[in-house]
N, C-alpha and C positions, 0 to 999 in steps of 0.2 A: 641471570636466569638463562638456562640452556635453551637455545632455539632449535626447533626441529630442522631448521634449514641447514644446520651443521651436519646432521645425518644425511640430508639430501645432497649436500656437497660431497660427502664421503662416498655415497653410493654412485654419484655422477663420476667420480674419479675411478671407481671400480669398474663400472660398466663401459665408460668411454675408453678403457684400456683393454677391452675384450675383443679387439679386432683380430683378424687372422694372424697377424704377426705376434701379438702378445698372447694369443691363444696357445702358442707353442711354449709358453713359459714352463709349464709342467704338463706332461702327458699323463692324464689320469684315466683310470678305468673303473667302472662300477662293478664291484665284486659282490656276489651273493654267496654266503657260506651255506652249503647244503648239509654237510655233516662233518664231524671229526672222525679221522681215520686212526687216531692214536699216534703216539710218538711225534707229536707237533706237526702232523700232516693233516691236511684238510682237503675235502672235495669242494671245489668252488664252481660257480657258474659265471663264466666270463664271455660276454657277447653271445649268449644263448649256447655256449659250448662248455661241457664239463672239463675241469682242469684240476689235477692234483698238485698241491703246492705245499711247501714247507713254510711254517710261520712260527718264529720264536715268540711272537705275541699271541696270547690266547684269544681265540676268535669264538664268537657265539653263533652256533647254527641258527639259521633263520633270519639272521641280521644282514644288513647291507653295509658295505664299506666302499670307500674310494681309496685307491691305491696308486702309487707311482708305478708306471710301467716303463721298464728299461730293457734293452737288449745288450747282453754282454758281448765281449770280443769274440767268444765262441758261438755267437748267434743264439744263445739260450735266453728266452724271456724270463725276466725276474720281476717279482712284485715286492714292494717295500713301502714303509710309511703308511700302513693301513689306518685309516681314520673312519670310525663308525659314523654312519649318516642316519639321522632320524627318518622314520618312514614318511613323515610329512614332507621332507625334501624331495621325495621320489614320486609324489603323487602326480598323476596326469590331470591337472586341474582344467576344468572346462573354460575358465577364463583367466586372463593374466592382465597385469597393468603394464603399459608401456612406460618408458623412462619419463616422458613428459607428464604423464598422469600421476606417476609416483611423486614427482616434485610438488604437484598440486595437493596431494593427500597429506604430505609431510609439512607443508607450509601454509596451506589454507585453513582458515578458522572453521569453515563448514565442510571442508572436503572429506575429513575423516568420517563425519556423520553420513555424508553422501555414500562413502565406501560401504559403511555398515548397512545402509538402506539397500544398496545394490546387491550386497551379499544376501540379505534377507529375501529380496525379491527373487534372486536366482534359486534359493532354497525352496521358496514357496511354489515356484514354477518348474521345479526340477522334473524333467521328462522321464527319468528312470531312477530306480532306487540307487543304482551305482553313482549317478550324477549327484544325488542328494548326500550319499555317504562321503563322497570325495570332498565336497564343500563343507561338510559339518565341522571338521577340525578347525577351520578358519573362524567359525562362529564360537566354538568352544574356547578357543584361545582368547577371544575378546572377554569372556566371562572370568578369565584368569588375569585380566588387564594386560594381555600380550596381543599386540597387533601382528598378524601374520599375513604377509602379502606375497603372492606369487608374481614373479616378474618375467617379462619377455623382452629381449632386445637382440637385434641382428638375427642370427639364426639359432640362438640357444636360449636357455632359461636360467633363472636364479630364484632364490627365496630370501626374503628379508623378514626378520622379526624384531620388534623393539618394545620396550616397556619403560615407562617413566617411574622414578621413585624419588622420595624426598626424605632426607635424614633430619629428623626433628632436633636432634642434639646439635648438629653443626649448622642446621638451617640451610643446607645446600641441596640442590637438585642434581639428579643423575639420569642418564638415559642409557640403559642396557641395550645391547643389540647382538643379533646373531645373523649371519648371512652365509649363503653358499653360492659360489660361482664356479662353474666347471673348469675355467682356466686358472683359477686361484685356490680352489678348494674351500674348506670351511673356515669361517672367521667369526670371532666373537670379541666383545669389548665393552668399554664403558666410556661415555662422553660426559665430562665434567665441565665446569666453567673455565678450567685452566688448560685441559688437554684431552686428547683422545688416547686411551690405552687399549691396545688391541692384541689378541692372540691369533696367530695363524698356524697352519699345520706344516708349512714347508719354508725352508730357508730362502728358496727362490722367490716365494710370495713376499716375504719380508723385504728382501733386497729390491724387488720390483716396486713395492708400494713406497718404500723410503725414497726411491728415485723420483716419486711423484708427490712427495709430502708437501713441497712448496705450493702445489695447486690448491691445498686446503686452507692455507693461511691460519693454521692451527698447530699447536705443539703435538707431535705424534710420537708415541712410544709403542714399539712392537716387540713381542716375544714369540718365540716358536714353541708350540705346545701341542701335544696329542690329546689333551683333555678338553676338547672343545664340544660343548653341549648346546642343544637348542634350548630356548627359553620356554618353549611349550611343545609338547608332543602328546597326542591323544593316546590313552592307554590301550585302546582297542580299535580295530577297524570298523566295528559295528556301533559307532557313536550315533546318538540321536536316531536310533532305528525306530521308526514309527509303524505300528501295526494298524492297518485300516480294515 
């Protein structure tokens, strides 16, 4: 049977390698697509500044992406490897879990229940409508059997989602997960009894994680993919909007 502690160990490897040195593994920027200009050109918002850019990959106006930022030999900034980010990964959540608290949630029998109770308490005592709407997706994800946890460590943030499932035919359990770390990009995967299969957005991320695979004590398979999706994302920003 799969132990949640395996996921806790994986997250520990990810977050413990988010120091200043490893944060330079990939230089990523948050890109907001403002509109399409035609001929594969787009108007983007990068660090609160508009920027016209060429993208052979079709982008969706109004959506956010993380992209690799590089400067060419002629000093021209270039954006590549754009990976769409779910809105939930960009929320400014009013509370986060620290790494030590995450380990308790993932391994403790009553810790997850405590997390749900804390979330409900935060919602019930939300001081503003915006506060309430920001937290609502976390509760909605639970109704879809997906646990969504915002994380904070060092001077940055991350997002973790996981969902347990059971195959009745094979009588085997699996743990699906999605995570986003600013220094590694988006990741998703499946933990089985035999191994961890993971998709990452960048070759550098794969190489970095394989170098730390021995810290897991678990067979690890990693593939590079641009088709990484969150396990849950609210369809609208106005979720659980209560009229008083």
